[in-house]
All heavy atoms as a GROMACS GRO file, in nm:
protein
  660
    1MET      N    1   7.891  19.697  10.290
    1MET     CA    2   7.935  19.687  10.439
    1MET      C    3   8.088  19.657  10.433
    1MET      O    4   8.132  19.565  10.356
    1MET     CB    5   7.858  19.590  10.512
    1MET     CG    6   7.910  19.562  10.642
    1MET     SD    7   7.820  19.445  10.753
    1MET     CE    8   7.693  19.368  10.661
    2ASP      N    9   8.164  19.718  10.508
    2ASP     CA   10   8.312  19.690  10.528
    2ASP      C   11   8.326  19.560  10.604
    2ASP      O   12   8.260  19.533  10.704
    2ASP     CB   13   8.379  19.801  10.586
    2ASP     CG   14   8.383  19.928  10.499
    2ASP    OD1   15   8.369  19.914  10.378
    2ASP    OD2   16   8.394  20.041  10.555
    3LEU      N   17   8.424  19.478  10.570
    3LEU     CA   18   8.450  19.356  10.634
    3LEU      C   19   8.575  19.374  10.723
    3LEU      O   20   8.672  19.434  10.686
    3LEU     CB   21   8.471  19.245  10.538
    3LEU     CG   22   8.353  19.207  10.448
    3LEU    CD1   23   8.398  19.100  10.344
    3LEU    CD2   24   8.238  19.149  10.538
    4ASP      N   25   8.574  19.318  10.842
    4ASP     CA   26   8.680  19.312  10.925
    4ASP      C   27   8.755  19.186  10.905
    4ASP      O   28   8.713  19.099  10.827
    4ASP     CB   29   8.655  19.333  11.076
    4ASP     CG   30   8.547  19.222  11.118
    4ASP    OD1   31   8.502  19.151  11.037
    4ASP    OD2   32   8.518  19.221  11.245
    5THR      N   33   8.874  19.165  10.963
    5THR     CA   34   8.950  19.043  10.933
    5THR      C   35   8.889  18.913  10.973
    5THR      O   36   8.898  18.812  10.906
    5THR     CB   37   9.091  19.051  11.001
    5THR    OG1   38   9.070  19.073  11.153
    5THR    CG2   39   9.166  19.167  10.951
    6GLU      N   40   8.805  18.912  11.083
    6GLU     CA   41   8.746  18.786  11.134
    6GLU      C   42   8.634  18.744  11.028
    6GLU      O   43   8.623  18.636  10.999
    6GLU     CB   44   8.678  18.804  11.271
    6GLU     CG   45   8.782  18.832  11.370
    6GLU     CD   46   8.709  18.863  11.512
    6GLU    OE1   47   8.600  18.849  11.516
    6GLU    OE2   48   8.787  18.898  11.606
    7SER      N   49   8.552  18.837  10.987
    7SER     CA   50   8.440  18.805  10.896
    7SER      C   51   8.497  18.762  10.754
    7SER      O   52   8.450  18.690  10.685
    7SER     CB   53   8.338  18.913  10.888
    7SER     OG   54   8.403  19.042  10.845
    8LEU      N   55   8.615  18.834  10.711
    8LEU     CA   56   8.670  18.801  10.592
    8LEU      C   57   8.728  18.653  10.596
    8LEU      O   58   8.715  18.582  10.497
    8LEU     CB   59   8.785  18.896  10.556
    8LEU     CG   60   8.857  18.876  10.429
    8LEU    CD1   61   8.748  18.892  10.303
    8LEU    CD2   62   8.966  18.980  10.411
    9SER      N   63   8.793  18.616  10.704
    9SER     CA   64   8.850  18.480  10.715
    9SER      C   65   8.743  18.381  10.724
    9SER      O   66   8.760  18.269  10.657
    9SER     CB   67   8.942  18.469  10.829
    9SER     OG   68   8.871  18.491  10.952
   10SER      N   69   8.630  18.402  10.789
   10SER     CA   70   8.517  18.303  10.789
   10SER      C   71   8.455  18.302  10.653
   10SER      O   72   8.408  18.195  10.608
   10SER     CB   73   8.416  18.347  10.889
   10SER     OG   74   8.345  18.469  10.859
   11LEU      N   75   8.445  18.412  10.571
   11LEU     CA   76   8.392  18.401  10.438
   11LEU      C   77   8.482  18.330  10.347
   11LEU      O   78   8.431  18.245  10.268
   11LEU     CB   79   8.377  18.539  10.390
   11LEU     CG   80   8.323  18.571  10.248
   11LEU    CD1   81   8.177  18.508  10.246
   11LEU    CD2   82   8.319  18.710  10.203
   12ARG      N   83   8.612  18.339  10.364
   12ARG     CA   84   8.705  18.258  10.276
   12ARG      C   85   8.689  18.113  10.310
   12ARG      O   86   8.695  18.031  10.208
   12ARG     CB   87   8.840  18.304  10.298
   12ARG     CG   88   8.875  18.438  10.228
   12ARG     CD   89   9.029  18.466  10.243
   12ARG     NE   90   9.049  18.592  10.176
   12ARG     CZ   91   9.158  18.669  10.186
   12ARG    NH1   92   9.247  18.625  10.274
   12ARG    NH2   93   9.171  18.785  10.118
   13SER      N   94   8.685  18.077  10.434
   13SER     CA   95   8.672  17.935  10.471
   13SER      C   96   8.543  17.883  10.418
   13SER      O   97   8.525  17.768  10.384
   13SER     CB   98   8.689  17.917  10.614
   13SER     OG   99   8.588  17.978  10.695
   14GLY      N  100   8.433  17.958  10.422
   14GLY     CA  101   8.298  17.915  10.372
   14GLY      C  102   8.296  17.896  10.234
   14GLY      O  103   8.228  17.808  10.176
   15LEU      N  104   8.378  17.974  10.155
   15LEU     CA  105   8.383  17.955  10.013
   15LEU      C  106   8.450  17.829   9.967
   15LEU      O  107   8.425  17.771   9.862
   15LEU     CB  108   8.457  18.073   9.949
   15LEU     CG  109   8.384  18.207   9.947
   15LEU    CD1  110   8.477  18.313   9.898
   15LEU    CD2  111   8.256  18.203   9.853
   16LYS      N  112   8.536  17.770  10.053
   16LYS     CA  113   8.608  17.646  10.026
   16LYS      C  114   8.532  17.522  10.058
   16LYS      O  115   8.573  17.417  10.021
   16LYS     CB  116   8.748  17.655  10.091
   16LYS     CG  117   8.840  17.753  10.043
   16LYS     CD  118   8.964  17.760  10.120
   16LYS     CE  119   9.054  17.875  10.076
   16LYS     NZ  120   9.179  17.882  10.158
   17LYS      N  121   8.426  17.532  10.129
   17LYS     CA  122   8.347  17.419  10.169
   17LYS      C  123   8.275  17.356  10.051
   17LYS      O  124   8.240  17.424   9.955
   17LYS     CB  125   8.239  17.452  10.277
   17LYS     CG  126   8.302  17.493  10.408
   17LYS     CD  127   8.190  17.524  10.511
   17LYS     CE  128   8.255  17.564  10.643
   17LYS     NZ  129   8.147  17.597  10.742
   18VAL      N  130   8.260  17.220  10.054
   18VAL     CA  131   8.198  17.146   9.944
   18VAL      C  132   8.048  17.179   9.946
   18VAL      O  133   7.986  17.188   9.838
   18VAL     CB  134   8.221  16.992   9.965
   18VAL    CG1  135   8.145  16.916   9.858
   18VAL    CG2  136   8.369  16.966   9.957
   19LYS      N  137   7.986  17.195  10.064
   19LYS     CA  138   7.845  17.222  10.077
   19LYS      C  139   7.802  17.363  10.029
   19LYS      O  140   7.694  17.395  10.011
   19LYS     CB  141   7.796  17.207  10.227
   19LYS     CG  142   7.798  17.071  10.272
   19LYS     CD  143   7.746  17.066  10.408
   19LYS     CE  144   7.751  16.927  10.475
   19LYS     NZ  145   7.694  16.933  10.608
   20GLY      N  146   7.903  17.451  10.014
   20GLY     CA  147   7.874  17.594   9.979
   20GLY      C  148   7.862  17.670  10.103
   20GLY      O  149   7.871  17.635  10.216
   21PHE      N  150   7.822  17.802  10.078
   21PHE     CA  151   7.811  17.895  10.191
   21PHE      C  152   7.661  17.951  10.192
   21PHE      O  153   7.603  17.961  10.085
   21PHE     CB  154   7.912  18.011  10.180
   21PHE     CG  155   7.902  18.084  10.050
   21PHE    CD1  156   7.830  18.200  10.038
   21PHE    CD2  157   7.968  18.044   9.936
   21PHE    CE1  158   7.822  18.276   9.921
   21PHE    CE2  159   7.968  18.111   9.823
   21PHE     CZ  160   7.890  18.224   9.811
   22PRO      N  161   7.612  17.972  10.304
   22PRO     CA  162   7.465  18.017  10.314
   22PRO      C  163   7.456  18.174  10.264
   22PRO      O  164   7.543  18.244  10.289
   22PRO     CB  165   7.436  18.006  10.465
   22PRO     CG  166   7.562  18.014  10.531
   22PRO     CD  167   7.665  17.957  10.442
   23MET      N  168   7.344  18.192  10.196
   23MET     CA  169   7.310  18.327  10.152
   23MET      C  170   7.172  18.362  10.195
   23MET      O  171   7.090  18.280  10.212
   23MET     CB  172   7.324  18.327  10.001
   23MET     CG  173   7.461  18.318   9.948
   23MET     SD  174   7.470  18.349   9.769
   23MET     CE  175   7.380  18.208   9.705
   24GLU      N  176   7.154  18.499  10.204
   24GLU     CA  177   7.014  18.546  10.222
   24GLU      C  178   7.000  18.654  10.114
   24GLU      O  179   7.086  18.739  10.083
   24GLU     CB  180   7.005  18.621  10.352
   24GLU     CG  181   6.878  18.684  10.371
   24GLU     CD  182   6.865  18.745  10.520
   24GLU    OE1  183   6.937  18.700  10.608
   24GLU    OE2  184   6.784  18.847  10.528
   25ILE      N  185   6.891  18.639  10.036
   25ILE     CA  186   6.867  18.729   9.918
   25ILE      C  187   6.745  18.814   9.949
   25ILE      O  188   6.632  18.764   9.999
   25ILE     CB  189   6.854  18.638   9.789
   25ILE    CG1  190   6.973  18.566   9.762
   25ILE    CG2  191   6.801  18.732   9.674
   25ILE    CD1  192   6.965  18.472   9.650
   26GLN      N  193   6.756  18.943   9.916
   26GLN     CA  194   6.639  19.033   9.935
   26GLN      C  195   6.618  19.104   9.802
   26GLN      O  196   6.714  19.170   9.752
   26GLN     CB  197   6.672  19.132  10.051
   26GLN     CG  198   6.564  19.229  10.077
   26GLN     CD  199   6.598  19.317  10.186
   26GLN    OE1  200   6.678  19.291  10.268
   26GLN    NE2  201   6.515  19.427  10.204
   27MET      N  202   6.490  19.102   9.754
   27MET     CA  203   6.460  19.167   9.624
   27MET      C  204   6.348  19.264   9.655
   27MET      O  205   6.255  19.233   9.724
   27MET     CB  206   6.417  19.067   9.515
   27MET     CG  207   6.526  18.989   9.463
   27MET     SD  208   6.470  18.889   9.328
   27MET     CE  209   6.330  18.796   9.395
   28ASP      N  210   6.349  19.377   9.586
   28ASP     CA  211   6.238  19.468   9.579
   28ASP      C  212   6.188  19.483   9.431
   28ASP      O  213   6.273  19.503   9.345
   28ASP     CB  214   6.279  19.610   9.631
   28ASP     CG  215   6.307  19.611   9.786
   28ASP    OD1  216   6.243  19.532   9.852
   28ASP    OD2  217   6.398  19.690   9.820
   29THR      N  218   6.066  19.456   9.410
   29THR     CA  219   6.009  19.476   9.285
   29THR      C  220   5.868  19.522   9.285
   29THR      O  221   5.808  19.546   9.389
   29THR     CB  222   6.012  19.334   9.212
   29THR    OG1  223   5.973  19.350   9.076
   29THR    CG2  224   5.933  19.227   9.275
   30LYS      N  225   5.808  19.537   9.169
   30LYS     CA  226   5.667  19.588   9.161
   30LYS      C  227   5.583  19.488   9.077
   30LYS      O  228   5.630  19.430   8.980
   30LYS     CB  229   5.657  19.727   9.098
   30LYS     CG  230   5.726  19.832   9.190
   30LYS     CD  231   5.702  19.972   9.132
   30LYS     CE  232   5.756  20.068   9.227
   30LYS     NZ  233   5.737  20.199   9.180
   31VAL      N  234   5.462  19.465   9.115
   31VAL     CA  235   5.372  19.379   9.045
   31VAL      C  236   5.236  19.440   9.022
   31VAL      O  237   5.200  19.533   9.106
   31VAL     CB  238   5.352  19.241   9.119
   31VAL    CG1  239   5.482  19.166   9.121
   31VAL    CG2  240   5.306  19.259   9.255
   32LYS      N  241   5.162  19.389   8.932
   32LYS     CA  242   5.023  19.440   8.910
   32LYS      C  243   4.938  19.321   8.955
   32LYS      O  244   4.964  19.209   8.937
   32LYS     CB  245   4.993  19.467   8.759
   32LYS     CG  246   5.058  19.594   8.706
   32LYS     CD  247   5.006  19.616   8.569
   32LYS     CE  248   5.067  19.744   8.512
   32LYS     NZ  249   5.023  19.764   8.371
   33MET      N  250   4.822  19.362   9.019
   33MET     CA  251   4.733  19.260   9.071
   33MET      C  252   4.604  19.268   8.984
   33MET      O  253   4.557  19.370   8.945
   33MET     CB  254   4.705  19.277   9.215
   33MET     CG  255   4.818  19.246   9.299
   33MET     SD  256   4.779  19.251   9.482
   33MET     CE  257   4.781  19.429   9.510
   34LYS      N  258   4.551  19.144   8.954
   34LYS     CA  259   4.428  19.147   8.879
   34LYS      C  260   4.334  19.034   8.940
   34LYS      O  261   4.382  18.918   8.958
   34LYS     CB  262   4.457  19.111   8.727
   34LYS     CG  263   4.333  19.099   8.640
   34LYS     CD  264   4.380  19.071   8.502
   34LYS     CE  265   4.254  19.052   8.416
   34LYS     NZ  266   4.297  19.011   8.283
   35MET      N  267   4.206  19.071   8.968
   35MET     CA  268   4.112  18.978   9.019
   35MET      C  269   3.984  18.998   8.941
   35MET      O  270   3.917  19.100   8.961
   35MET     CB  271   4.091  19.004   9.173
   35MET     CG  272   4.007  18.907   9.239
   35MET     SD  273   4.008  18.905   9.409
   35MET     CE  274   3.947  19.071   9.440
   36GLU      N  275   3.959  18.910   8.848
   36GLU     CA  276   3.848  18.915   8.757
   36GLU      C  277   3.848  19.054   8.679
   36GLU      O  278   3.946  19.080   8.608
   36GLU     CB  279   3.712  18.891   8.825
   36GLU     CG  280   3.702  18.750   8.874
   36GLU     CD  281   3.566  18.712   8.930
   36GLU    OE1  282   3.473  18.786   8.898
   36GLU    OE2  283   3.553  18.612   8.994
   37SER      N  284   3.752  19.137   8.700
   37SER     CA  285   3.753  19.258   8.630
   37SER      C  286   3.819  19.379   8.704
   37SER      O  287   3.848  19.484   8.655
   37SER     CB  288   3.610  19.304   8.593
   37SER     OG  289   3.542  19.330   8.719
   38LEU      N  290   3.868  19.349   8.825
   38LEU     CA  291   3.936  19.451   8.906
   38LEU      C  292   4.083  19.451   8.889
   38LEU      O  293   4.146  19.343   8.900
   38LEU     CB  294   3.905  19.421   9.056
   38LEU     CG  295   3.964  19.518   9.157
   38LEU    CD1  296   3.901  19.664   9.135
   38LEU    CD2  297   3.941  19.476   9.298
   39LYS      N  298   4.140  19.561   8.840
   39LYS     CA  299   4.290  19.566   8.816
   39LYS      C  300   4.349  19.675   8.906
   39LYS      O  301   4.277  19.772   8.942
   39LYS     CB  302   4.314  19.600   8.675
   39LYS     CG  303   4.272  19.497   8.578
   39LYS     CD  304   4.304  19.536   8.431
   39LYS     CE  305   4.252  19.444   8.331
   39LYS     NZ  306   4.281  19.484   8.195
   40SER      N  307   4.470  19.657   8.957
   40SER     CA  308   4.538  19.752   9.036
   40SER      C  309   4.654  19.817   8.960
   40SER      O  310   4.700  19.752   8.864
   40SER     CB  311   4.580  19.684   9.167
   40SER     OG  312   4.693  19.613   9.146
   41LYS      N  313   4.703  19.922   9.018
   41LYS     CA  314   4.829  19.975   8.967
   41LYS      C  315   4.946  19.894   9.016
   41LYS      O  316   4.921  19.793   9.095
   41LYS     CB  317   4.847  20.120   9.008
   41LYS     CG  318   4.741  20.215   8.954
   41LYS     CD  319   4.765  20.362   8.996
   41LYS     CE  320   4.661  20.443   8.930
   41LYS     NZ  321   4.688  20.581   8.962
   42LYS      N  322   5.062  19.931   8.981
   42LYS     CA  323   5.181  19.850   9.029
   42LYS      C  324   5.194  19.871   9.180
   42LYS      O  325   5.194  19.978   9.227
   42LYS     CB  326   5.308  19.901   8.956
   42LYS     CG  327   5.320  19.843   8.815
   42LYS     CD  328   5.450  19.876   8.759
   42LYS     CE  329   5.456  19.824   8.622
   42LYS     NZ  330   5.592  19.852   8.553
   43VAL      N  331   5.216  19.761   9.250
   43VAL     CA  332   5.230  19.756   9.398
   43VAL      C  333   5.368  19.696   9.431
   43VAL      O  334   5.407  19.593   9.370
   43VAL     CB  335   5.124  19.681   9.469
   43VAL    CG1  336   5.143  19.670   9.617
   43VAL    CG2  337   4.984  19.732   9.426
   44GLY      N  338   5.442  19.770   9.516
   44GLY     CA  339   5.572  19.716   9.553
   44GLY      C  340   5.571  19.600   9.647
   44GLY      O  341   5.489  19.598   9.730
   45ILE      N  342   5.652  19.498   9.620
   45ILE     CA  343   5.665  19.386   9.712
   45ILE      C  344   5.822  19.372   9.745
   45ILE      O  345   5.901  19.405   9.663
   45ILE     CB  346   5.609  19.256   9.659
   45ILE    CG1  347   5.674  19.214   9.533
   45ILE    CG2  348   5.455  19.270   9.643
   45ILE    CD1  349   5.631  19.079   9.491
   46ARG      N  350   5.845  19.319   9.865
   46ARG     CA  351   5.980  19.281   9.912
   46ARG      C  352   5.990  19.127   9.933
   46ARG      O  353   5.904  19.078  10.008
   46ARG     CB  354   6.023  19.361  10.021
   46ARG     CG  355   6.165  19.308  10.074
   46ARG     CD  356   6.212  19.396  10.189
   46ARG     NE  357   6.259  19.514  10.124
   46ARG     CZ  358   6.293  19.622  10.195
   46ARG    NH1  359   6.280  19.626  10.325
   46ARG    NH2  360   6.330  19.732  10.135
   47ILE      N  361   6.078  19.055   9.863
   47ILE     CA  362   6.088  18.915   9.879
   47ILE      C  363   6.225  18.887   9.953
   47ILE      O  364   6.328  18.930   9.899
   47ILE     CB  365   6.086  18.845   9.739
   47ILE    CG1  366   5.954  18.880   9.664
   47ILE    CG2  367   6.102  18.691   9.758
   47ILE    CD1  368   5.963  18.844   9.521
   48THR      N  369   6.211  18.816  10.064
   48THR     CA  370   6.343  18.785  10.137
   48THR      C  371   6.344  18.622  10.144
   48THR      O  372   6.248  18.561  10.192
   48THR     CB  373   6.333  18.835  10.278
   48THR    OG1  374   6.306  18.980  10.270
   48THR    CG2  375   6.458  18.816  10.348
   49CYS      N  376   6.454  18.568  10.093
   49CYS     CA  377   6.471  18.429  10.098
   49CYS      C  378   6.602  18.394  10.180
   49CYS      O  379   6.706  18.452  10.166
   49CYS     CB  380   6.501  18.369   9.950
   49CYS     SG  381   6.344  18.386   9.854
   50GLU      N  382   6.587  18.290  10.266
   50GLU     CA  383   6.689  18.239  10.351
   50GLU      C  384   6.715  18.096  10.325
   50GLU      O  385   6.621  18.028  10.275
   50GLU     CB  386   6.664  18.265  10.496
   50GLU     CG  387   6.651  18.411  10.535
   50GLU     CD  388   6.611  18.424  10.679
   50GLU    OE1  389   6.566  18.325  10.749
   50GLU    OE2  390   6.622  18.541  10.733
   51GLY      N  391   6.833  18.045  10.353
   51GLY     CA  392   6.858  17.906  10.343
   51GLY      C  393   6.911  17.867  10.204
   51GLY      O  394   6.913  17.745  10.167
   52ILE      N  395   6.947  17.957  10.126
   52ILE     CA  396   7.004  17.933   9.993
   52ILE      C  397   7.158  17.908  10.008
   52ILE      O  398   7.223  17.981  10.080
   52ILE     CB  399   6.981  18.044   9.888
   52ILE    CG1  400   6.827  18.065   9.879
   52ILE    CG2  401   7.049  18.020   9.757
   52ILE    CD1  402   6.795  18.184   9.796
   53ARG      N  403   7.210  17.798   9.952
   53ARG     CA  404   7.344  17.763   9.965
   53ARG      C  405   7.419  17.774   9.826
   53ARG      O  406   7.370  17.712   9.733
   53ARG     CB  407   7.365  17.623  10.017
   53ARG     CG  408   7.305  17.604  10.150
   53ARG     CD  409   7.345  17.488  10.234
   53ARG     NE  410   7.492  17.505  10.276
   53ARG     CZ  411   7.535  17.560  10.383
   53ARG    NH1  412   7.454  17.636  10.465
   53ARG    NH2  413   7.662  17.556  10.423
   54GLY      N  414   7.516  17.862   9.819
   54GLY     CA  415   7.585  17.896   9.693
   54GLY      C  416   7.722  17.819   9.684
   54GLY      O  417   7.780  17.803   9.792
   55ASN      N  418   7.764  17.794   9.562
   55ASN     CA  419   7.895  17.727   9.543
   55ASN      C  420   7.978  17.823   9.456
   55ASN      O  421   7.928  17.898   9.381
   55ASN     CB  422   7.874  17.592   9.474
   55ASN     CG  423   7.806  17.492   9.559
   55ASN    OD1  424   7.820  17.490   9.681
   55ASN    ND2  425   7.731  17.403   9.500
   56VAL      N  426   8.111  17.810   9.480
   56VAL     CA  427   8.202  17.895   9.405
   56VAL      C  428   8.212  17.825   9.257
   56VAL      O  429   8.242  17.704   9.258
   56VAL     CB  430   8.339  17.903   9.468
   56VAL    CG1  431   8.436  17.978   9.388
   56VAL    CG2  432   8.323  17.961   9.610
   57PRO      N  433   8.198  17.906   9.155
   57PRO     CA  434   8.213  17.851   9.017
   57PRO      C  435   8.355  17.804   8.994
   57PRO      O  436   8.452  17.870   9.040
   57PRO     CB  437   8.167  17.953   8.925
   57PRO     CG  438   8.182  18.080   9.008
   57PRO     CD  439   8.163  18.044   9.146
   58THR      N  440   8.369  17.695   8.920
   58THR     CA  441   8.508  17.651   8.884
   58THR      C  442   8.524  17.659   8.733
   58THR      O  443   8.428  17.619   8.663
   58THR     CB  444   8.526  17.506   8.930
   58THR    OG1  445   8.428  17.420   8.870
   58THR    CG2  446   8.525  17.492   9.072
   59GLY      N  447   8.621  17.719   8.686
   59GLY     CA  448   8.644  17.734   8.540
   59GLY      C  449   8.546  17.839   8.487
   59GLY      O  450   8.512  17.937   8.553
   60LYS      N  451   8.507  17.820   8.364
   60LYS     CA  452   8.418  17.909   8.298
   60LYS      C  453   8.264  17.873   8.311
   60LYS      O  454   8.184  17.956   8.266
   60LYS     CB  455   8.458  17.921   8.147
   60LYS     CG  456   8.597  17.989   8.134
   60LYS     CD  457   8.613  18.005   7.985
   60LYS     CE  458   8.751  18.076   7.962
   60LYS     NZ  459   8.783  18.102   7.820
   61SER      N  460   8.238  17.768   8.360
   61SER     CA  461   8.100  17.717   8.378
   61SER      C  462   8.031  17.781   8.502
   61SER      O  463   8.102  17.780   8.615
   61SER     CB  464   8.087  17.573   8.381
   61SER     OG  465   8.160  17.516   8.489
   62PRO      N  466   7.911  17.831   8.497
   62PRO     CA  467   7.848  17.892   8.616
   62PRO      C  468   7.800  17.783   8.709
   62PRO      O  469   7.782  17.665   8.669
   62PRO     CB  470   7.728  17.970   8.552
   62PRO     CG  471   7.706  17.890   8.423
   62PRO     CD  472   7.836  17.848   8.370
   63SER      N  473   7.790  17.811   8.834
   63SER     CA  474   7.747  17.712   8.933
   63SER      C  475   7.605  17.744   8.973
   63SER      O  476   7.562  17.860   8.976
   63SER     CB  477   7.843  17.706   9.057
   63SER     OG  478   7.834  17.842   9.120
   64LEU      N  479   7.533  17.646   9.010
   64LEU     CA  480   7.387  17.662   9.056
   64LEU      C  481   7.381  17.665   9.208
   64LEU      O  482   7.451  17.595   9.277
   64LEU     CB  483   7.308  17.554   8.999
   64LEU     CG  484   7.300  17.540   8.850
   64LEU    CD1  485   7.221  17.422   8.806
   64LEU    CD2  486   7.237  17.666   8.790
   65ALA      N  487   7.289  17.743   9.258
   65ALA     CA  488   7.269  17.748   9.407
   65ALA      C  489   7.169  17.642   9.446
   65ALA      O  490   7.081  17.611   9.370
   65ALA     CB  491   7.220  17.888   9.447
   66SER      N  492   7.177  17.591   9.564
   66SER     CA  493   7.086  17.490   9.612
   66SER      C  494   6.978  17.562   9.689
   66SER      O  495   7.001  17.637   9.781
   66SER     CB  496   7.159  17.397   9.710
   66SER     OG  497   7.064  17.306   9.771
   67VAL      N  498   6.856  17.539   9.647
   67VAL     CA  499   6.739  17.607   9.714
   67VAL      C  500   6.635  17.502   9.776
   67VAL      O  501   6.528  17.527   9.801
   67VAL     CB  502   6.660  17.692   9.615
   67VAL    CG1  503   6.744  17.804   9.565
   67VAL    CG2  504   6.613  17.611   9.498
   68ILE      N  505   6.697  17.388   9.817
   68ILE     CA  506   6.607  17.273   9.870
   68ILE      C  507   6.546  17.317   9.998
   68ILE      O  508   6.427  17.300  10.024
   68ILE     CB  509   6.690  17.150   9.884
   68ILE    CG1  510   6.741  17.107   9.741
   68ILE    CG2  511   6.622  17.037   9.958
   68ILE    CD1  512   6.834  16.981   9.749
   69ASN      N  513   6.623  17.366  10.097
   69ASN     CA  514   6.570  17.402  10.232
   69ASN      C  515   6.548  17.546  10.249
   69ASN      O  516   6.551  17.594  10.362
   69ASN     CB  517   6.659  17.345  10.336
   69ASN     CG  518   6.669  17.194  10.341
   69ASN    OD1  519   6.574  17.126  10.314
   69ASN    ND2  520   6.782  17.144  10.368
   70SER      N  521   6.522  17.621  10.136
   70SER     CA  522   6.518  17.764  10.150
   70SER      C  523   6.364  17.800  10.194
   70SER      O  524   6.269  17.729  10.166
   70SER     CB  525   6.542  17.835  10.012
   70SER     OG  526   6.450  17.797   9.924
   71GLN      N  527   6.358  17.915  10.257
   71GLN     CA  528   6.226  17.977  10.298
   71GLN      C  529   6.214  18.117  10.256
   71GLN      O  530   6.311  18.197  10.274
   71GLN     CB  531   6.213  17.970  10.451
   71GLN     CG  532   6.217  17.831  10.506
   71GLN     CD  533   6.215  17.836  10.668
   71GLN    OE1  534   6.225  17.933  10.726
   71GLN    NE2  535   6.199  17.717  10.719
   72CYS      N  536   6.111  18.148  10.183
   72CYS     CA  537   6.095  18.282  10.128
   72CYS      C  538   5.977  18.347  10.200
   72CYS      O  539   5.881  18.285  10.229
   72CYS     CB  540   6.076  18.276   9.980
   72CYS     SG  541   6.215  18.221   9.890
   73LYS      N  542   5.993  18.481  10.208
   73LYS     CA  543   5.884  18.557  10.285
   73LYS      C  544   5.857  18.676  10.183
   73LYS      O  545   5.949  18.738  10.138
   73LYS     CB  546   5.932  18.599  10.420
   73LYS     CG  547   5.830  18.683  10.494
   73LYS     CD  548   5.879  18.706  10.635
   73LYS     CE  549   5.909  18.852  10.646
   73LYS     NZ  550   5.948  18.885  10.788
   74VAL      N  551   5.719  18.707  10.160
   74VAL     CA  552   5.694  18.814  10.065
   74VAL      C  553   5.612  18.925  10.158
   74VAL      O  554   5.521  18.895  10.226
   74VAL     CB  555   5.598  18.758   9.963
   74VAL    CG1  556   5.556  18.878   9.865
   74VAL    CG2  557   5.667  18.662   9.878
   75ASP      N  558   5.658  19.047  10.146
   75ASP     CA  559   5.606  19.153  10.221
   75ASP      C  560   5.544  19.260  10.112
   75ASP      O  561   5.610  19.298  10.021
   75ASP     CB  562   5.701  19.230  10.307
   75ASP     CG  563   5.754  19.144  10.424
   75ASP    OD1  564   5.674  19.061  10.475
   75ASP    OD2  565   5.870  19.156  10.457
   76LEU      N  566   5.424  19.300  10.144
   76LEU     CA  567   5.353  19.398  10.057
   76LEU      C  568   5.407  19.532  10.105
   76LEU      O  569   5.415  19.567  10.227
   76LEU     CB  570   5.212  19.394  10.074
   76LEU     CG  571   5.123  19.483   9.981
   76LEU    CD1  572   5.146  19.439   9.837
   76LEU    CD2  573   4.975  19.473  10.017
   77ARG      N  574   5.453  19.617  10.005
   77ARG     CA  575   5.512  19.753  10.035
   77ARG      C  576   5.415  19.856   9.987
   77ARG      O  577   5.416  19.892   9.864
   77ARG     CB  578   5.645  19.764   9.969
   77ARG     CG  579   5.748  19.656   9.990
   77ARG     CD  580   5.804  19.662  10.133
   77ARG     NE  581   5.892  19.773  10.146
   77ARG     CZ  582   5.951  19.809  10.253
   77ARG    NH1  583   5.934  19.736  10.362
   77ARG    NH2  584   6.026  19.909  10.258
   78ILE      N  585   5.330  19.907  10.075
   78ILE     CA  586   5.234  20.003  10.035
   78ILE      C  587   5.299  20.145  10.065
   78ILE      O  588   5.344  20.175  10.166
   78ILE     CB  589   5.108  19.997  10.116
   78ILE    CG1  590   5.038  19.854  10.084
   78ILE    CG2  591   5.008  20.103  10.088
   78ILE    CD1  592   4.922  19.820  10.172
   79LYS      N  593   5.298  20.225   9.966
   79LYS     CA  594   5.359  20.349   9.980
   79LYS      C  595   5.258  20.468   9.973
   79LYS      O  596   5.184  20.476   9.884
   79LYS     CB  597   5.462  20.375   9.863
   79LYS     CG  598   5.562  20.492   9.887
   79LYS     CD  599   5.666  20.486   9.783
   79LYS     CE  600   5.783  20.566   9.829
   79LYS     NZ  601   5.902  20.552   9.741
   80ILE      N  602   5.249  20.545  10.086
   80ILE     CA  603   5.166  20.660  10.096
   80ILE      C  604   5.249  20.779  10.104
   80ILE      O  605   5.326  20.803  10.200
   80ILE     CB  606   5.070  20.640  10.220
   80ILE    CG1  607   4.990  20.514  10.215
   80ILE    CG2  608   4.984  20.764  10.238
   80ILE    CD1  609   4.915  20.486  10.330
   81TRP      N  610   5.239  20.855  10.003
   81TRP     CA  611   5.319  20.978   9.984
   81TRP      C  612   5.478  20.932   9.978
   81TRP      O  613   5.509  20.869   9.891
   81TRP     CB  614   5.296  21.087  10.088
   81TRP     CG  615   5.170  21.150  10.064
   81TRP    CD1  616   5.123  21.227   9.959
   81TRP    CD2  617   5.059  21.151  10.156
   81TRP    NE1  618   4.997  21.266   9.980
   81TRP    CE2  619   4.953  21.217  10.102
   81TRP    CE3  620   5.035  21.085  10.277
   81TRP    CZ2  621   4.827  21.246  10.160
   81TRP    CZ3  622   4.913  21.108  10.344
   81TRP    CH2  623   4.806  21.180  10.284
   82LYS      N  624   5.544  20.969  10.083
   82LYS     CA  625   5.684  20.933  10.084
   82LYS      C  626   5.724  20.829  10.182
   82LYS      O  627   5.840  20.796  10.205
   82LYS     CB  628   5.773  21.068  10.099
   82LYS     CG  629   5.768  21.160   9.988
   82LYS     CD  630   5.858  21.276  10.012
   82LYS     CE  631   5.849  21.370   9.897
   82LYS     NZ  632   5.944  21.488   9.914
   83PHE      N  633   5.624  20.773  10.253
   83PHE     CA  634   5.644  20.674  10.357
   83PHE      C  635   5.608  20.536  10.307
   83PHE      O  636   5.508  20.523  10.244
   83PHE     CB  637   5.572  20.714  10.476
   83PHE     CG  638   5.589  20.853  10.536
   83PHE    CD1  639   5.499  20.959  10.510
   83PHE    CD2  640   5.716  20.892  10.596
   83PHE    CE1  641   5.521  21.079  10.553
   83PHE    CE2  642   5.738  21.014  10.640
   83PHE     CZ  643   5.641  21.113  10.617
   84SER      N  644   5.687  20.437  10.349
   84SER     CA  645   5.654  20.299  10.322
   84SER      C  646   5.606  20.224  10.445
   84SER      O  647   5.660  20.250  10.555
   84SER     CB  648   5.768  20.222  10.263
   84SER     OG  649   5.807  20.278  10.134
   85PHE      N  650   5.503  20.139  10.434
   85PHE     CA  651   5.454  20.061  10.546
   85PHE      C  652   5.489  19.912  10.526
   85PHE      O  653   5.489  19.862  10.415
   85PHE     CB  654   5.308  20.084  10.572
   85PHE     CG  655   5.277  20.222  10.606
   85PHE    CD1  656   5.236  20.324  10.519
   85PHE    CD2  657   5.286  20.272  10.739
   85PHE    CE1  658   5.201  20.445  10.552
   85PHE    CE2  659   5.257  20.389  10.776
   85PHE     CZ  660   5.220  20.489  10.685
   0.00000   0.00000   0.00000
């Protein structure tokens, strides 16, 4: 997404805060399900996490994100032919 000057300035000020800046992460992956002797093929899931606060790394050491108050939601992605539900 292209950034305009207002969102760029708010992003820069958020990077300088000690608490870090809020992030939302969305992942798409596939998993296999197994229940006793019943096994499934790979099923797609989408994981969306909100409330993660990231910090800007200083120097060469990586920084860790704070996930204390984060909330994650998992959606099952069933694909029939070319359509996802």
